[in-house]
C-alpha atoms as one frame of an Amber mdcrd trajectory, in Angstrom:
protein
   5.588 -25.761 -20.208   6.601 -23.519 -17.450   5.069 -24.695 -13.864   4.903
 -22.581 -10.549   7.902 -25.183  -8.924  10.415 -23.676 -11.807   9.705 -19.995
 -11.426  11.236 -19.648  -7.465  15.241 -19.351  -8.056  17.680 -19.206  -5.588
  17.602 -15.488  -4.958  13.483 -16.120  -3.684  14.580 -19.163  -1.637  17.256
 -17.121  -0.153  15.235 -14.236   0.756  12.759 -16.501   2.246  14.940 -18.167
   4.693  16.336 -14.580   5.440  13.001 -13.113   6.170  11.882 -15.902   7.675
  14.438 -15.981  10.467  14.065 -12.307  10.970   9.989 -12.676  10.949  10.446
 -14.942  14.177  13.151 -12.741  15.621  11.457  -9.433  15.721   8.463 -10.542
  16.509   6.159  -8.975  18.967   2.420  -8.721  20.267   0.823  -6.314  18.886
  -1.831  -6.054  21.072   0.294  -5.546  24.153   2.119  -2.678  22.355   0.321
   0.351  21.791  -0.579   2.766  24.383  -4.407   4.022  23.332  -4.667   7.531
  25.163  -8.495   8.803  25.248  -8.289  11.189  22.168  -6.074  12.470  20.230
  -5.820  16.510  20.240  -8.082  17.824  17.663  -5.511  21.188  17.545  -2.771
  18.552  16.592  -1.889  17.060  13.055  -2.574  13.607  12.114  -0.838  13.353
   8.922   2.695  15.100   7.902   1.741  18.367   6.030   3.628  17.297   2.999
   1.516  14.149   2.746  -2.058  15.882   2.855  -3.453  16.070  -0.417  -4.186
  19.930  -0.261  -0.472  20.474   0.667   0.901  23.081  -1.994  -2.563  23.382
  -4.118  -4.309  27.004  -4.668  -7.134  24.978  -2.559  -5.486  24.941   0.250
  -5.923  28.603   0.648  -9.909  28.064   0.853  -9.099  26.255   4.108  -8.658
  27.990   7.801  -6.371  26.475  10.185  -8.868  24.476  11.633 -10.412  23.075
   8.600  -6.884  21.857   7.695  -5.995  20.066  11.068  -9.690  18.869  10.270
  -8.798  17.274   7.102  -4.955  16.212   8.175  -7.179  14.179  10.895  -9.833
  12.871   8.443  -7.635  12.095   5.774  -5.162   9.847   8.660  -8.747   7.885
   8.653  -8.586   7.434   5.221  -5.009   6.253   5.284  -5.724   3.624   7.855
  -9.393   2.995   6.103  -7.598   1.556   3.029  -4.671  -0.176   4.926  -7.962
  -2.118   6.425  -9.442  -3.119   2.949  -6.536  -3.354   0.888  -4.700  -6.026
   3.821  -7.985  -8.006   3.599  -8.113  -8.127   0.306  -3.788  -9.052  -0.634
  -4.636 -11.407   2.779  -7.307 -13.637   0.458  -4.981 -13.972  -2.274  -2.110
 -14.800  -0.633  -4.646 -17.674   1.294  -5.334 -18.929  -1.745  -1.963 -19.710
  -3.010  -0.588 -20.701   0.554   0.311 -24.694   0.627  -0.162 -24.659  -3.059
   1.627 -26.695  -5.663   4.109 -24.542  -6.980   4.235 -22.208  -3.961   6.493
 -24.953  -1.843   9.008 -22.217  -1.638   7.694 -19.090  -0.378   4.949 -20.718
   1.857   7.178 -20.962   4.906   6.960 -16.884   4.819   3.702 -16.698   3.448
   2.788 -18.064   7.210   4.594 -14.777   8.815   2.887 -12.639   6.064  -0.376
 -13.397   7.006   0.164 -13.595  10.920   1.761  -9.995  10.786  -0.897  -8.421
   8.220  -3.528  -9.536   9.952  -2.136  -7.810  13.045  -2.078  -4.953  11.099
  -5.457  -5.042   9.846  -6.354  -4.774  13.799  -4.480  -2.058  14.730  -5.453
  -0.049  11.638  -8.849  -0.648  12.696  -8.660  -0.325  15.952  -7.435   3.891
  15.425 -10.167   4.437  13.052 -12.461   2.899  15.548 -11.176   4.796  18.294
 -10.424   8.029  17.088 -12.645   8.266  13.904 -15.480   6.670  15.462 -15.724
   4.580  11.858 -13.885   3.367   8.905 -14.471   4.587   5.695 -16.022   2.339
   2.623 -13.876   0.823   0.539 -14.003   2.590  -2.511 -11.398   1.031  -4.478
 -11.489   0.515  -8.167 -12.590  -2.778  -9.614 -10.501  -3.879 -12.411 -12.383
  -6.135 -14.972 -12.009 -10.020 -14.331 -10.257 -11.255 -17.169  -8.858 -14.605
 -18.079  -5.216 -15.170 -17.746  -2.654 -17.808 -17.992  -1.965 -18.534 -14.254
   1.918 -16.600 -14.690   0.673 -13.539 -15.969  -2.309 -13.632 -12.888   0.077
 -14.660 -10.043   2.574 -11.914 -11.921  -0.478  -9.474 -11.255  -2.011  -9.971
  -8.215   1.988  -9.992  -6.653   2.326  -6.616  -7.896  -0.793  -5.532  -6.796
   0.557  -6.668  -2.933   4.018  -5.075  -3.628   2.806  -1.372  -4.887   0.166
  -1.325  -2.366   2.668  -1.674   0.603   5.505   0.569  -0.934   2.779   3.178
  -1.608   1.825   2.616   2.244   5.322   2.479   3.236   6.215   5.835   1.715
   3.235   7.132   4.344   4.937   4.940   7.226   8.181   5.938   6.900   7.320
   9.840   6.327   4.954  10.000   9.583   7.507   7.544  11.852   9.755   9.988
  12.069   7.618  13.330  12.139   7.699  15.116  15.612   5.084  16.847  14.968
   2.557  14.629  15.350   0.908  12.815  18.210   3.136   9.202  19.364   0.006
   7.113  19.478   0.193   8.206  15.177   4.040   7.834  14.884   3.827   4.109
  16.578   1.764   2.970  14.434   3.573   4.182  11.553   6.953   2.960  12.846
   5.603  -0.711  13.647   4.214  -0.739  10.259   7.133   0.348   8.468   9.167
  -2.501  10.141   6.992  -5.321   9.560   6.907  -4.097   5.993  10.204  -3.574
   5.496  10.522  -7.443   5.015   7.233  -7.907   3.547   8.382  -5.049   0.524
  12.013  -7.492  -0.091   9.622 -10.567   0.251   7.236  -9.358  -2.814  10.442
  -7.786  -4.865  12.192 -11.421  -5.026   8.581 -12.451  -5.961   7.329 -10.262
  -8.684  10.934 -10.088 -10.074  11.112 -14.015 -10.654   7.713 -13.877 -11.843
   8.490 -11.266 -14.548  12.060 -13.191 -15.536   9.371 -16.273 -16.434   6.997
 -13.980 -17.975   9.181 -12.310 -19.912  10.763 -15.679 -21.093   7.450 -17.996
 -21.558   4.699 -15.143 -22.091   3.575 -13.814 -25.393   3.482  -9.917 -26.508
  -0.068  -9.455 -25.239   0.460 -10.618 -21.973   3.570  -8.413 -21.666   1.207
  -5.419 -22.301  -1.260  -6.703 -19.924   1.277  -6.772 -17.523   2.369  -3.653
 -18.116  -0.989  -1.968 -18.574  -2.068  -3.850 -15.216   1.130  -1.854 -13.437
   0.217   1.552 -14.440  -3.473   1.504 -14.208  -3.118   0.022 -10.591  -0.641
   2.665  -9.361  -2.606   5.327 -11.123  -5.951   3.850  -9.178  -3.920   3.916
  -6.090  -3.510   7.477  -5.916  -6.339   8.327  -6.933  -8.024   6.573  -3.597
  -5.761   9.309  -1.541  -7.922  11.866  -2.341 -11.293  11.132  -0.347 -14.440
  12.525  -0.539 -15.606  10.712   2.651 -12.503  12.968   4.502 -13.258  16.110
   2.447 -17.304  15.847   3.758 -16.068  14.984   7.694 -13.503  17.800   7.505
 -16.250  20.311   6.402 -15.368  21.287   3.142 -18.674  22.553   0.847 -18.754
  20.437  -2.270 -16.508  17.682  -1.609 -17.101  16.618  -5.098 -15.538  19.946
  -6.790 -13.066  20.136  -4.117 -11.591  16.900  -5.305 -11.482  17.549  -8.532
  -9.938  21.102  -7.852  -7.110  19.365  -5.811  -6.809  16.100  -8.348  -6.146
  19.056 -11.247  -3.844  21.543  -9.398  -0.545  21.242 -11.227   1.600  20.428
  -7.835   0.227  17.339  -7.176   2.097  16.009 -10.096   5.427  16.308  -8.168
   3.583  14.577  -5.192   2.036  11.727  -6.450   6.364  10.812  -8.301   7.626
  11.378  -4.734   4.893   8.862  -3.579   5.695   5.855  -6.160   9.353   6.588
  -6.974  10.361   3.369  -5.463   7.708   1.779  -7.004   8.531   3.226 -10.585
  12.212   2.528  -9.789  12.053  -1.500  -9.294   9.927  -1.413 -12.399  12.178
   0.260 -14.195  15.045  -1.478 -12.472  13.172  -5.187 -13.690  12.311  -3.838
 -17.467   8.293  -3.382 -16.748   8.786   0.187 -17.708  11.570   0.035 -20.580
   9.383  -2.644 -22.240   8.574  -1.956 -25.886   4.745  -1.128 -26.420   3.391
  -4.123 -27.956
């Protein structure tokens, strides 16, 4: 029988050592890092234009410039709200595993992961509350609770964390470099991107090792469940970017119908591919997306 203790190979152990040292060397105090201006101009973009959900769609022509800028603001608030809710959920999963049997090897980095994610949750929420006056409601899709082996359950949990972080980092890296955005927005994305580079490297090693063991020890049904879950979770994560709350706050009439039109626009397929390119490449590289259907 495979135990968690036999899952983590030398690559995982080396990554934990390297990334733990990097987290210690690069530590900063987020509560003293950011300058929070009284306001962010409503006349400025709050999200890179190519990341706004209407980018390239026919529906974009329905918006005047004021509505478009308002949408960039509220999609920015939606994005940071998604981060707050997503971070809270992933932290709960890691807390359940830190200092438990089988997780002795990754636990040293879990401490840095939890500390940094708590700080990320704080500054994303701070942004939303200061400049949007609220967090958007968590509307993430609830997946059915099923009984899985511990091996499959851990693969699913750490895949969720990795996918979430890779999609978020696509936005962070783009907005950190976008000189059209206000400096406050660029700064929180830049800082988050710096930390997430370590978290993504760590998560990729955990998921890779778990997949190796699942492929060796799991049955065909578990392997099919793993593949289907990853595919559904990626699709669900993309859906959350299309926020009825953001459309409503931007003053767009009938936000549900507007959302449907934007989602159905053929141009969004290429946008989705760009957002998930690194995730798709990772799961192809480890063999999950190349696995024949059971």
